[in-house]
A tleap script that builds the chain and sets N, CA, C and O, in Angstrom:
source leaprc.protein.ff14SB
mol = sequence {
  NMET SER SER GLU THR VAL GLY THR ARG ILE
  ALA ALA LEU ARG ARG ALA ARG GLY TRP THR
  GLN HIE ASP LEU ALA ALA GLU VAL GLY VAL
  TYR ARG PRO LEU VAL SER ARG TRP GLU SER
  GLY GLY ALA THR PRO SER THR PRO HIE PHE
  TRP ALA LEU VAL GLU ALA LEU ASP THR SER
  ALA ASP TYR LEU TRP ARG GLY GLU ARG CPRO
}
set mol.1.N position { 161.422 18.101 171.954 }
set mol.1.CA position { 161.125 17.986 170.552 }
set mol.1.C position { 162.046 18.946 169.734 }
set mol.1.O position { 162.261 20.095 170.122 }
set mol.2.N position { 162.558 18.456 168.636 }
set mol.2.CA position { 163.448 19.243 167.815 }
set mol.2.C position { 162.642 20.229 166.972 }
set mol.2.O position { 161.508 19.968 166.570 }
set mol.3.N position { 163.283 21.378 166.722 }
set mol.3.CA position { 162.655 22.367 165.878 }
set mol.3.C position { 163.089 22.202 164.420 }
set mol.3.O position { 162.769 23.025 163.562 }
set mol.4.N position { 163.839 21.096 164.159 }
set mol.4.CA position { 164.323 20.808 162.807 }
set mol.4.C position { 163.153 20.458 161.882 }
set mol.4.O position { 162.192 19.800 162.279 }
set mol.5.N position { 163.267 20.905 160.688 }
set mol.5.CA position { 162.237 20.621 159.687 }
set mol.5.C position { 162.909 19.851 158.510 }
set mol.5.O position { 164.128 19.687 158.475 }
set mol.6.N position { 162.090 19.401 157.579 }
set mol.6.CA position { 162.614 18.820 156.376 }
set mol.6.C position { 163.606 19.770 155.717 }
set mol.6.O position { 164.696 19.376 155.302 }
set mol.7.N position { 163.202 21.013 155.636 }
set mol.7.CA position { 164.014 22.044 154.976 }
set mol.7.C position { 165.352 22.252 155.672 }
set mol.7.O position { 166.377 22.370 155.001 }
set mol.8.N position { 165.367 22.301 157.013 }
set mol.8.CA position { 166.625 22.504 157.709 }
set mol.8.C position { 167.520 21.244 157.546 }
set mol.8.O position { 168.744 21.360 157.487 }
set mol.9.N position { 166.905 20.055 157.474 }
set mol.9.CA position { 167.706 18.876 157.284 }
set mol.9.C position { 168.274 18.851 155.864 }
set mol.9.O position { 169.419 18.437 155.683 }
set mol.10.N position { 167.513 19.281 154.850 }
set mol.10.CA position { 168.019 19.350 153.495 }
set mol.10.C position { 169.238 20.299 153.477 }
set mol.10.O position { 170.295 19.971 152.938 }
set mol.11.N position { 169.056 21.453 154.070 }
set mol.11.CA position { 170.130 22.486 154.079 }
set mol.11.C position { 171.386 21.932 154.772 }
set mol.11.O position { 172.494 22.108 154.265 }
set mol.12.N position { 171.227 21.278 155.903 }
set mol.12.CA position { 172.366 20.767 156.640 }
set mol.12.C position { 173.092 19.670 155.892 }
set mol.12.O position { 174.322 19.624 155.871 }
set mol.13.N position { 172.325 18.791 155.283 }
set mol.13.CA position { 172.930 17.699 154.517 }
set mol.13.C position { 173.676 18.288 153.278 }
set mol.13.O position { 174.778 17.860 152.937 }
set mol.14.N position { 173.054 19.242 152.652 }
set mol.14.CA position { 173.658 19.889 151.485 }
set mol.14.C position { 174.994 20.555 151.865 }
set mol.14.O position { 176.011 20.383 151.192 }
set mol.15.N position { 174.954 21.296 152.934 }
set mol.15.CA position { 176.164 22.018 153.402 }
set mol.15.C position { 177.264 21.015 153.787 }
set mol.15.O position { 178.447 21.246 153.537 }
set mol.16.N position { 176.842 19.884 154.406 }
set mol.16.CA position { 177.834 18.888 154.838 }
set mol.16.C position { 178.570 18.294 153.640 }
set mol.16.O position { 179.698 17.819 153.771 }
set mol.17.N position { 177.925 18.323 152.473 }
set mol.17.CA position { 178.562 17.839 151.260 }
set mol.17.C position { 179.379 18.903 150.547 }
set mol.17.O position { 180.080 18.638 149.570 }
set mol.18.N position { 179.260 20.129 151.078 }
set mol.18.CA position { 179.994 21.265 150.463 }
set mol.18.C position { 179.320 21.756 149.208 }
set mol.18.O position { 179.971 22.369 148.363 }
set mol.19.N position { 178.027 21.503 149.059 }
set mol.19.CA position { 177.276 21.905 147.886 }
set mol.19.C position { 176.565 23.210 148.063 }
set mol.19.O position { 176.164 23.564 149.172 }
set mol.20.N position { 176.404 23.930 146.979 }
set mol.20.CA position { 175.588 25.121 146.932 }
set mol.20.C position { 174.130 24.645 146.643 }
set mol.20.O position { 173.894 23.480 146.321 }
set mol.21.N position { 173.205 25.559 146.766 }
set mol.21.CA position { 171.823 25.213 146.364 }
set mol.21.C position { 171.814 24.867 144.884 }
set mol.21.O position { 171.102 23.951 144.470 }
set mol.22.N position { 172.581 25.573 144.091 }
set mol.22.CA position { 172.668 25.271 142.660 }
set mol.22.C position { 173.161 23.835 142.421 }
set mol.22.O position { 172.621 23.126 141.572 }
set mol.23.N position { 174.189 23.409 143.175 }
set mol.23.CA position { 174.722 22.052 143.049 }
set mol.23.C position { 173.638 21.015 143.327 }
set mol.23.O position { 173.459 20.065 142.565 }
set mol.24.N position { 172.904 21.217 144.452 }
set mol.24.CA position { 171.851 20.275 144.791 }
set mol.24.C position { 170.731 20.260 143.757 }
set mol.24.O position { 170.219 19.199 143.400 }
set mol.25.N position { 170.354 21.447 143.278 }
set mol.25.CA position { 169.351 21.531 142.261 }
set mol.25.C position { 169.737 20.708 140.992 }
set mol.25.O position { 168.915 19.996 140.414 }
set mol.26.N position { 170.982 20.842 140.607 }
set mol.26.CA position { 171.471 20.104 139.447 }
set mol.26.C position { 171.424 18.563 139.714 }
set mol.26.O position { 171.080 17.787 138.821 }
set mol.27.N position { 171.763 18.158 140.911 }
set mol.27.CA position { 171.726 16.734 141.256 }
set mol.27.C position { 170.332 16.203 141.213 }
set mol.27.O position { 170.111 15.071 140.783 }
set mol.28.N position { 169.370 17.003 141.655 }
set mol.28.CA position { 167.963 16.524 141.775 }
set mol.28.C position { 167.159 16.774 140.504 }
set mol.28.O position { 166.123 16.152 140.269 }
set mol.29.N position { 167.665 17.705 139.689 }
set mol.29.CA position { 166.968 18.020 138.409 }
set mol.29.C position { 165.885 19.053 138.552 }
set mol.29.O position { 164.837 18.970 137.912 }
set mol.30.N position { 166.154 20.063 139.425 }
set mol.30.CA position { 165.204 21.184 139.606 }
set mol.30.C position { 165.980 22.464 139.491 }
set mol.30.O position { 167.201 22.466 139.338 }
set mol.31.N position { 165.221 23.599 139.570 }
set mol.31.CA position { 165.861 24.904 139.569 }
set mol.31.C position { 166.223 25.307 140.957 }
set mol.31.O position { 165.550 24.906 141.906 }
set mol.32.N position { 167.302 26.116 141.123 }
set mol.32.CA position { 167.785 26.503 142.432 }
set mol.32.C position { 166.727 27.164 143.283 }
set mol.32.O position { 166.696 26.889 144.483 }
set mol.33.N position { 165.827 28.044 142.748 }
set mol.33.CA position { 164.832 28.650 143.636 }
set mol.33.C position { 163.931 27.630 144.355 }
set mol.33.O position { 163.442 27.883 145.456 }
set mol.34.N position { 163.726 26.486 143.715 }
set mol.34.CA position { 162.907 25.460 144.378 }
set mol.34.C position { 163.640 24.897 145.602 }
set mol.34.O position { 163.027 24.663 146.644 }
set mol.35.N position { 164.956 24.681 145.470 }
set mol.35.CA position { 165.751 24.225 146.609 }
set mol.35.C position { 165.686 25.233 147.732 }
set mol.35.O position { 165.562 24.866 148.900 }
set mol.36.N position { 165.769 26.497 147.383 }
set mol.36.CA position { 165.659 27.568 148.415 }
set mol.36.C position { 164.287 27.504 149.108 }
set mol.36.O position { 164.205 27.647 150.328 }
set mol.37.N position { 163.230 27.293 148.349 }
set mol.37.CA position { 161.891 27.209 148.954 }
set mol.37.C position { 161.770 26.020 149.882 }
set mol.37.O position { 161.154 26.119 150.944 }
set mol.38.N position { 162.364 24.873 149.486 }
set mol.38.CA position { 162.354 23.675 150.350 }
set mol.38.C position { 163.037 23.990 151.656 }
set mol.38.O position { 162.524 23.704 152.738 }
set mol.39.N position { 164.217 24.590 151.531 }
set mol.39.CA position { 165.037 24.862 152.726 }
set mol.39.C position { 164.413 25.878 153.655 }
set mol.39.O position { 164.615 25.826 154.869 }
set mol.40.N position { 163.662 26.794 153.093 }
set mol.40.CA position { 163.076 27.871 153.918 }
set mol.40.C position { 161.709 27.436 154.465 }
set mol.40.O position { 161.126 28.138 155.291 }
set mol.41.N position { 161.196 26.289 154.012 }
set mol.41.CA position { 159.904 25.837 154.450 }
set mol.41.C position { 158.747 26.354 153.625 }
set mol.41.O position { 157.589 26.126 153.973 }
set mol.42.N position { 159.047 27.060 152.514 }
set mol.42.CA position { 158.060 27.600 151.664 }
set mol.42.C position { 157.381 26.574 150.732 }
set mol.42.O position { 156.354 26.847 150.110 }
set mol.43.N position { 158.001 25.387 150.668 }
set mol.43.CA position { 157.493 24.312 149.830 }
set mol.43.C position { 158.011 22.986 150.406 }
set mol.43.O position { 159.036 22.930 151.085 }
set mol.44.N position { 157.259 21.933 150.103 }
set mol.44.CA position { 157.679 20.582 150.491 }
set mol.44.C position { 157.956 19.812 149.218 }
set mol.44.O position { 157.205 19.913 148.249 }
set mol.45.N position { 159.043 19.035 149.218 }
set mol.45.CA position { 159.406 18.275 148.014 }
set mol.45.C position { 158.253 17.288 147.623 }
set mol.45.O position { 157.657 16.623 148.471 }
set mol.46.N position { 157.987 17.240 146.327 }
set mol.46.CA position { 157.054 16.257 145.811 }
set mol.46.C position { 157.640 14.853 146.012 }
set mol.46.O position { 158.830 14.720 146.299 }
set mol.47.N position { 156.855 13.856 145.869 }
set mol.47.CA position { 157.367 12.490 146.095 }
set mol.47.C position { 158.565 12.163 145.231 }
set mol.47.O position { 159.566 11.686 145.766 }
set mol.48.N position { 158.526 12.392 143.904 }
set mol.48.CA position { 159.739 12.074 143.093 }
set mol.48.C position { 160.955 12.901 143.524 }
set mol.48.O position { 162.074 12.390 143.540 }
set mol.49.N position { 160.745 14.153 143.868 }
set mol.49.CA position { 161.861 14.989 144.305 }
set mol.49.C position { 162.390 14.569 145.674 }
set mol.49.O position { 163.591 14.620 145.941 }
set mol.50.N position { 161.462 14.154 146.530 }
set mol.50.CA position { 161.896 13.667 147.862 }
set mol.50.C position { 162.860 12.464 147.710 }
set mol.50.O position { 163.917 12.411 148.339 }
set mol.51.N position { 162.456 11.506 146.855 }
set mol.51.CA position { 163.314 10.344 146.677 }
set mol.51.C position { 164.629 10.691 145.986 }
set mol.51.O position { 165.655 10.062 146.242 }
set mol.52.N position { 164.595 11.703 145.101 }
set mol.52.CA position { 165.849 12.137 144.453 }
set mol.52.C position { 166.764 12.818 145.493 }
set mol.52.O position { 167.987 12.703 145.422 }
set mol.53.N position { 166.156 13.521 146.451 }
set mol.53.CA position { 166.944 14.157 147.549 }
set mol.53.C position { 167.576 13.084 148.406 }
set mol.53.O position { 168.760 13.165 148.733 }
set mol.54.N position { 166.792 12.073 148.777 }
set mol.54.CA position { 167.307 10.972 149.605 }
set mol.54.C position { 168.539 10.386 148.915 }
set mol.54.O position { 169.567 10.189 149.562 }
set mol.55.N position { 168.458 10.118 147.673 }
set mol.55.CA position { 169.597 9.516 146.930 }
set mol.55.C position { 170.724 10.497 146.820 }
set mol.55.O position { 171.860 10.133 147.126 }
set mol.56.N position { 170.484 11.737 146.398 }
set mol.56.CA position { 171.557 12.723 146.175 }
set mol.56.C position { 172.285 13.050 147.475 }
set mol.56.O position { 173.505 13.219 147.471 }
set mol.57.N position { 171.549 13.144 148.595 }
set mol.57.CA position { 172.139 13.465 149.866 }
set mol.57.C position { 172.622 12.270 150.661 }
set mol.57.O position { 173.172 12.411 151.754 }
set mol.58.N position { 172.412 11.100 150.100 }
set mol.58.CA position { 172.901 9.820 150.683 }
set mol.58.C position { 172.416 9.744 152.132 }
set mol.58.O position { 173.210 9.612 153.063 }
set mol.59.N position { 171.096 9.832 152.297 }
set mol.59.CA position { 170.469 9.756 153.622 }
set mol.59.C position { 169.301 8.788 153.576 }
set mol.59.O position { 169.002 8.221 152.525 }
set mol.60.N position { 168.643 8.598 154.702 }
set mol.60.CA position { 167.463 7.747 154.730 }
set mol.60.C position { 166.191 8.605 154.621 }
set mol.60.O position { 166.180 9.780 154.987 }
set mol.61.N position { 165.163 8.003 154.126 }
set mol.61.CA position { 163.876 8.719 154.055 }
set mol.61.C position { 163.386 9.064 155.453 }
set mol.61.O position { 162.842 10.148 155.666 }
set mol.62.N position { 163.573 8.141 156.426 }
set mol.62.CA position { 163.145 8.414 157.783 }
set mol.62.C position { 163.858 9.667 158.344 }
set mol.62.O position { 163.230 10.498 159.002 }
set mol.63.N position { 165.136 9.789 158.084 }
set mol.63.CA position { 165.862 10.953 158.592 }
set mol.63.C position { 165.401 12.228 157.874 }
set mol.63.O position { 165.121 13.241 158.515 }
set mol.64.N position { 165.327 12.168 156.583 }
set mol.64.CA position { 164.956 13.386 155.877 }
set mol.64.C position { 163.549 13.840 156.210 }
set mol.64.O position { 163.313 15.038 156.370 }
set mol.65.N position { 162.609 12.917 156.319 }
set mol.65.CA position { 161.225 13.310 156.591 }
set mol.65.C position { 160.929 13.603 158.065 }
set mol.65.O position { 160.300 14.609 158.394 }
set mol.66.N position { 161.397 12.698 158.956 }
set mol.66.CA position { 161.074 12.820 160.376 }
set mol.66.C position { 162.225 13.152 161.295 }
set mol.66.O position { 162.008 13.442 162.472 }
set mol.67.N position { 163.424 13.119 160.798 }
set mol.67.CA position { 164.596 13.402 161.611 }
set mol.67.C position { 165.033 12.179 162.452 }
set mol.67.O position { 165.834 12.311 163.378 }
set mol.68.N position { 164.515 11.038 162.127 }
set mol.68.CA position { 164.865 9.813 162.827 }
set mol.68.C position { 166.108 9.162 162.228 }
set mol.68.O position { 166.130 8.760 161.065 }
set mol.69.N position { 167.111 9.077 163.042 }
set mol.69.CA position { 168.353 8.408 162.576 }
set mol.69.C position { 168.222 6.909 162.795 }
set mol.69.O position { 167.542 6.461 163.718 }
set mol.70.N position { 168.883 6.140 161.933 }
set mol.70.CA position { 168.833 4.694 162.063 }
set mol.70.C position { 169.484 4.192 163.347 }
set mol.70.O position { 169.517 2.986 163.592 }
savepdb mol mol.pdb
quit
């Protein structure tokens, strides 16, 4: 079983795009501290933010939420 979490997947996808937390926050329409909380596991994205992350990070919901690749 992988120790990967939603937050670690968000961080990895963000870094793969060469984005800072501030860049991702701007894409999703939130403040940078919230991105930091998602990535550290201190918060889980709300439904609208989750879908904005899927779109901004160009990934699937299954991968972001469960780590399942297509």
